[in-house]
N, C-alpha and C positions, 0 to 999 in steps of 0.2 A: 529623310533616311538616305543614307549613302548607297550608291549603286555598286554593283559588283565591280566594275572597273575602278571607281573611287576607293574601294576597299584594297585594291591590288596596285594602286599608282606607284607605290614605293618599291614594288617587287621588279626584278629585272625581266624585261620583255624579251621573249624569244621569238621563234617564228610563227607565221600565221598557220591555222589548221588547213590541211588539204580537203578537197571536197569529201573524200571518204571519211576523214576524221570528223568533218562537220555534221555529216549523216547521223553519227552517234552522239555528237554534242547537241544538236538541236533536239533529238528525240529524248536525251536526258533531261534537258531544260523543261520539255513540255510534259514529263512524266510518262512518255510513251515507252520507255525502255531504260532500265537503270544501270545494269552492270552484267559482267561475265564472272563465272567462278570457276577456279580449278582447285580441287581439294585433292590432298594426297595423305596416305597414312605413313607414319614413321615409327621405327622401333629399334632398340638395342638391347642387347642381353646383359650388359653390366651397368652396375650403378655408378653414379658420378657425384662427387661431392659438391660439384657446382650447380646451383639451382637452374632448373630448365629455362627460366625467365631469362637469365644471364646468357645462357647458351643460344637461345632463339634471337635475342637482341643483337648479340655479336655477329650472328649469321646474316641477319637482316641488314645490319649496317653495312656489311661488305657488298650486298646485292645492290643497295641503294647507291653506293659509289660507283658500282660497274654499270648501272643503267640510269642515265641522267633523266629519263623521261618520267621516272618515279618521283622525281622532285618537282615535276612540271604540272600545272592545272590549267585547264582552259578558261579563259575569260570572255565574257560577252558571248555566251552561248546562244542567246536569244537574238543576236545580230546576224548580218550577212558577213561580217568581218571578224569571227573569233580568232583568238591567238593564244599561245601559251605564254605563261609567266613562270619564273622558277621561285619556288618556296625557298627561303634562305637556309632553312633547316626543317628537320622532321623529328618530332618528339615521339619517340617509339612507345611511350606510355599511352599515347592517345591513338596511335595507329594500329597497335597490336593488342588484342584482348585475348584473355585466357579464360576459358570455361571448362567446368568439370561435367562430364556426362552424368546424367541420372542413374543410367544402367550401363554395365560393361558392354563393349561392342561384341556382337555375336556374328560369327562368319555365316553368311546366308545371301539370300537373293536381294535383300534391300536393308535400308537401315533408316527406320522412321524418325528416330531422334535427330540424326544428322539431316534428314530431309527437311525437319521443321526448323532447324537452325539456318540452313541455306535459303529456305523459303522467305524467312523474315529478312535476311540480307538482301535477297533479290527484290524486295519491295521498299528498299531504302536506298536513296541517292547519295550524292555527295555535296549537297549544298549547305550542310550544316557547318557552322564555323568556317564560312568560305574565307579563303585567303590564308587560313592556318593549318588546316589539315590537307593531306595528300588525297588524291582521288583513287585511293586504293585502300584496303584495310586487310589485316591478316588475323583471323581468328583461330586460335590454338585450342582444340578441343581435347582435353586429357581424359583418360580412364580415371575412375574413382580410385583414389589413393595410389596411383601409379603414373610416374612421370616418364617411364622408358617407352611408353606407347602414347602416341598422340595423333590427331588428324590435323593437318594445317590447311585452312580454307582461305585461299587467296582470292579476294573479290576486288574487282577493278573496273574503272570506266573504260568503255570500249573504244574511246578516241585515244586511249594511251597504248592499248595493244590488242591483238586479236587472240583467239584461242591458243595458238602456238605460243605466244608469248607468255601464257600462263604456265605452259609446260617448261619454257625457259626458266621462269621464276623458280619452279620447283627443282629443276635441276641444279640451279646456282645455290638453292637453299640446301640440298642434300651435300653438295660439294663443300659448302661453308661448314656445315655441321661435322663433317668427317675430318676436315683439315684445319679446324680452328687451333690457332697457336695459343691463344689465351681467351678463356670464355668471359672474362670479367671486362665490362665497359666502364669508364670512369663516369659516364653520364648517359642518360636515356636520349640525349639530344645528338642527333646525326646531322653534320653540316653537309649541304648538298654539293656535289661535284660540279665544277665550273665547265664541264665539256658541252659542246654542243649536241642538240637533239640530232637524232638520225633523220635522214630526209624522209618526207612523206611520199606516198605513191605517186603524186603528181609531179614531183621533182625528179622521179627516177623513170617514168614510163611516159611514152608519148601519147598514151591514152586514146587509142583508135577505137571508136565505137564499132562494134560488129555490124557487117552489112545485114540490112533488114531481109528476113526469110519469111516466106508464106508460112503463117501461123494458124493452124486450126485449134481453136479453143473448144473443147468439148462441151456440150450442153449438160445441163443438170450437174454441174461441178459443185462438189461440197468443199466448203472452206470456213465452217463454223458460222457464228452469228456476226452481224454487221459490226464494223469498226466503232468501238465505244470507249469513251473515256469516263473515269481514270483507269489505269491498269490495276490489277490486284493479281500477282503472280501466285501459281501454285507449282509444286514441284515433287517429283517422285522418282526415286532411283531404282535401278535394277542391275544387280551384279551377277555376273556369270562365273562359274567355277573354272578353274584351269583346264580341266578336261573337256567341259563344254565349249570353251573358247577354242581349244586345239581342234576339237572335232568339227566345229563350224568352219574354221579356217580350211581344214583338209577338204571338207565337203565342197566349199566354194571352188578351191582349186580343181578338184576332181570334175567339177561342172563347168570348168572354163569361165569362171568369173571370180569375184572378189567379194570380201565382207562389205566394202564400201558400197558397192553396187547392189548387193543382196539385201541389206537391211531396209532400204527404202521400199523394196518389193514386199517385205515381211510386214512393214508398217502399213502399207497400202492394204494388203490383204486382211489385216487385223481390222482395219477401219471398215472396209467393204463388208466384212462379216457381221458388223454391228450397226451399219448405217441403213437407213430406209432405202428400199429399192428405187425410190424417187431419184436417188443420186446414183449417177452412173460412172462418174470420174473423180479422181482427186489429182492434185498437182503438187509435186515434191520439189523444193529449192535445194540445191546441193552447193554449200560454200566450198571454195576451193582456196588453198594457200598459194599466193603467187611468188612465194620466196625463191623457188627454184628458178625464176626467171629474172630475178632482181639483180642489178649489178652491185658491186662493192660500194658501200660497206656493209649492205645488208646480208646476213647469213641466216642459217637455220637457228642461231643461238642470239639473234637480235630481238630487241623488244620494240615493237611498233604495229602499225596496221597495214598489212599488205595482203588483202584477200579479195576474192571476186566470187561469183556465183552463177549457176545455170539452173534450169528447171527441167523437169520431165512429167508427162502425164501418164496415169495409170488408169486404164478402162476396167470397168466392173467385169466385162466378159473375159478379161485376161487375169483378173486377180480375185475371182470368186473363191479360189483356193491357190496355195502357193505354187509358183511355176519358175522352174530354172530357166525356161525360155525368156521370161521377163527379167530375170536377173542377168542373163547374158545381154539382153536388149539395154539394160541400164549400163552395164560395162561398155557397151559400144558407144553409148551417148557420151559418157566419161572420156572414153579414148578420143573421140571426135573432138571434144573440147581441148584436151591436152595436145592434140596435133597442131593446134594453133600457135603452140609455143609461147602463149602469153602476149602475142602480137596485137591482138584486139580483145578488149575485156569489157564485160557487161557493165561494170561500176563506172566506166568512163563516161556514161550518160549523166552522172551526178554533176559533172562540171558544168552542165547546162542548166542546173537548177539554181536560180539566183536568190530564191527565198526558200531556204530549207524549211524553215518554221511553217511557212505558209503551205508548203507541199504536203507536210504531214497534217496540218489542220483541214485540209481540203478532203481529206481521206475519211473524216469523222462522218459517220452515218451511212457510209457506202459499204458494199461488199468487198471482202478482202480478196486478193487475186491468188493467193496460194493456200493449200490445205495444211501442208506440214513441211518441215525442212529436217534434213539429216546431215549434221556437221560432224565429220569423223576426223579426229585429230591424229589418228594413227596410235603408233605404241610409244610409251615413254621408254626411252633408251638411257640407262645410267651405268656408271662404271661399278664394277664389283667392289666390295669392301670387305675389310676383315669382320669376322663374326661379332666382334665386341663393338664396332663402330655402328652408327646409324644406318639404317637400311630403310628404303622406300618399298611401300607395298602397293595396294590398289590405289587407283586414281579415278576421280569422278569430274565429269564436265557439266556444269550447271549454268543456267542464264535466267534472266528476266524474261517474262513474256513480252512480246512486242504488240502494242496496240493495233498497228496497222500492217503487222507482219503476218507470218503463218499462224494458223490456229493453234498448232502444236508444233513445239521445237523439241528436236531429239538430239542430244549431245552425246557422242560416242567416242571413247578412248580405251586403250589398253594399258593397264598399269604395269609398273615395274615387276609385278608378280606374274605377268603374263595373262591376267585376267581381264576380259572385257566388261566395261560397264556402259550402261546407257541411262541418261538422265533425261526425263521428260518434263517440259515446262509448258503451262497453258494459262490463259487468263480467265479470272472468275467471270462466269456468264456467257463466255464465248463457246466453250466446249462443256457440255453437261457432264457432271461427274460420273454418272452411270456409263456414258459413253467412253470417257478417258480410262476409267477402270477396267472395263472389258477390253478396250484396245490394248492396254498395257499387259494384261493377262494373256491376250491373244498373242502378242509379241513374244512373250516369254515361252508360251507353249509351242509356237512355231519354231522358234529357235532350238528348243529341246528336241523336237520332232527331227529337225534337220541334223542335229548333232547326234542323234541316236540314243537319247536318254529315255 
């Protein structure tokens, strides 16, 4: 049987993966974590004689030409020296799938049908037809008998891009939909651009590891069940109305904090309300985009992986009920991190891991170090368009559960419609269904209370 490298020997070899990219490459290979997803709704008021499939294919073709990493796949994920190769072309017939909903989308707090579609995607990696298919896929979910309204689910390997990259894809998709000169492609085959990949984090940053600080780890910390393979991800969405979103933002400002700092407190409070009193603390990991500190050519509109993370503990005595004091303390922790100006970053320690595969496998059977993470991508900012053209609406951030990561992952993003959404991911058997259900309802109830609903 041919090895993965033998299957790709004929492909153009690009640069090696950096340590941060290897982190996601190794866990994908092991089935510890498969992918990231950013989904956005699109609509227009006028009909078009050109089929939606042609319109989407034309738009995606333009995006592939703009971002060369979309034509790259990692090779030798199970080794200490993975590298990217370039696919010579991408067949959109294989990379883009069209699905029709069983029932129309209903504006509300969640979308069960979409959740099931995303859940299936987050349990599927990119090893199939290796060397032929890209390490991303696009699922276009249309309304029954209606092509003027659809949801585009962009699912991608985390070594290709971070969450912000998913927003970049959708910004470019909207722009391409609005500005297409001709929607008809001669073929579904898109030939890859010959441009170089953008530099990885290790090529742009001196990777100073933060100075060690005295760290008091609370006793009786809840972090779900022990690390267990294989992963089976579950997903649930929560959408807030525009008024609830606006009121939440205003309440945070009035109390000298932010939505980013407040949501972890809300999640911690919801968990503490439903956990046994044997547990006295939870730990939250907060991913942070490093793009603001990256030199050229990296910008907010680049596609790649430039992220870090820090963590914070929440004690039961301070989160038995929601507290603005805790929300302000969360903001202080974030501000303290941002004051470093990106000079020393926590993911720099990955460069010292010589065997990333062994690093992950050594975690199996042990307790996990963190309870939940909250990754807030901020707001989707897009240009206004004519009423007849395509418009973007709500946006949803979803992810695979991470075998050795947080017990619960919460993805937060504000759509082009100004509405906040939260996507909850967890692994089968690691967080009990009863607990996750109560926690999500608790988060919703607390947000509505803060927003004055």
